[in-house]
N, C-alpha and C positions, 0 to 999 in steps of 0.2 A: 170959082172952079179953077182958074189959072194958077192961083197960089197952091192949090192941092197938087197940081201936076208938078209944080216947081219943087215942092216938098218931097214928093214921091221920087223925082229924078235925083234929088240930093241924097235921099236915103239909099237909092241904088248905087250911086257913085261912091258913097262912103263904104258900103258893103263890098264893092269891088276893090277899093283901095285896101281894106282890111284883109280881104282874101289874098290879094297880091302880097301884102306884107307878111302874112303868115306863111305862105308857100316859099317866100324868099328868105325868111328869117326864122329858121327852126327855133322852137321854144327854148330859150335859155341854153341851147347847146353850145358849148365852148367852140369858138371858131378854130382853135388849133387842133381840136379833135374831129371836127366835122369833115374836113378834107379826107382824113384817114378812114372814117366811117363810110363815106360815099365811095371811096376807091375800093374798099373791102366789098361793098355790095356790087359794084360794077364788075370786079374780078370774079366774084362768085357766079354772077349771071353768065359771064363769058365761059367759065368752066362748065357750068351746067349745060350750056348750049353746044359747046364744041369738043369737050374732052371725050376721049374714047371710053373712059371709065365713069362717065357721068351717070348718076342714078336716073336721070330722065330717060325714058325709053327712046331708042333711036328713032322710031317712027314719029315721035312727038317733038323732037328737037327742032325741026325746021319751023314749027309754029310757036316755039317757046319765045316769049317776049320779055322774060324777066320775072323775078319774084315780086311779091307785094309786101310792103312794109308800112308800119305806122310812121308818121313824120318823126324825125329826130327830136328828142325831147330831153333836155338836160336834167330834169327832175328825176330821171331814171338812171342817173349815174350815182350809185349809192356805195359808200365805203363801209365795209363790214370788218369783222374780226374772225380770223380762222382759229378754231379750237381743235387741235389734233386729238385723235383717239388714243387712249392709253390701254385699250384692250384689243382682243382679236377682232379685226374689222369684219363687218358684213360685206356681202358682195352684191353688186347690181347685175342681175342676169339679163341676157338678151344680146343681140348682135353677135359678133364673131368671138369676142373675148369677154369673160366676166370682168367687171371693174371692181377693185377693192375700195371700200369706203375708207377714207383717210382722216375724216373728222367732220366738222360741221362749221357753217358760217353764221355768225350772229350779226344782225343789222337792225336798224331802226327805220321805220317808215311811218310818218305822220304820228310820231310820239308813241308808237307801239313797237315792241321788240318782237322779232321773228328769228327763226333759224331754219337753215336748209342743210340737209345732208350733202356732204361734198365727197367726190370721188377723184381718184388720180386722173389727171388730165394727160394729154398726149405729150406735154413738156413737163420737166421737173418743177417749174415754178408756175404751174397752171392747174386750176381745179376745174373739174367737170361737174356741173350742177344741173341736173334735170329738174324741171318744176312744172306744176300746173298752177293756174290762177283763174280768176273769174271770167277771163276771156275764153278759156278752154271749152271747146265744143260750140262756141259761138263765132267769134271772129278769128280764132286760132284753132289749131288741131286739137281734137278732144283728148288725145293721148298725151298732150303736153309739149313743151319746148325744152331746148337745151341752152346752156350758157357756159362758155369757156371763160373763166375768171382768173385774171392775173393775181398771183400771190406775191406781195411785195415784202419789204423788210418789216420787222416787228409784227408779223402775222396780219398785216393789213391786206384786205381783199377788195378789189375793184369789181363791183357788180354793175356793169354797164349793160342794162337790159336792152339797150338799142341794138345790141349784137345778138339778142336771143334768136334762135333759129329752130326750124322744124327738123325732125329726124328724116332720114332718107326714105323711110317707109311711107311718108306722105306723098312722095313723088312716084314711088314704085313699090307695089305690094310684095315684090320679091325680096325686099330687104327686111331683116329682123332688127327691131330697135329695142334698146333697153327701156323697160317700163319705168315710169316715174313712181317712186315710192309715195305712199299716201301721206307720209309725214312732210313731203315737199310740196304740199298743196297750199298755196297762198290764198287768203280769203278776199283779196282785193284784185282789181283788174290791172294787169300790167300792160298798158297800151303803148308798147314799145317793141321794136324788133320786127321779126317776120310775122306776117298775118296771112290769112286765107284771102283769095280773090273776092 
């Protein structure tokens, strides 16, 4: 009987050590990028709680304790290739201003190739990519999430899904949010970035 208790205690101790390691050591996320990611999340929480133009309704801000995220995970830093359109672009309707489609991003995930329509971001060298995935309607907003992706030299695009975020209409129904086009639905679960509580 005593040896069973010892084994059980050892199993619990190992589980606690593994839990501590996982929470203190995000999965393969580069250390040089982790500080920037965590600071980004902290600043966003501060903005949502204190800014006069925060989408969080004023009466809810005192109780706002921050957004919820999947743990940082380096496997969701994916490098893709931007392919510009050579025809008249479609537009993504919704929100205050229509967004012109400027091309699409091709990338590989688990040996399968995918593509996402890309729209002009808020900066010249940034793409705005709305998407849905297998978490949509489960652990993330059913209407999808957004990603701002840096466009580097030689048409390289950094898809760091750890920065994926919900549209403002998730926090406040008064906001109009661009709908995610059906072609931007990914068949797998992107367990990175912002999630629901």
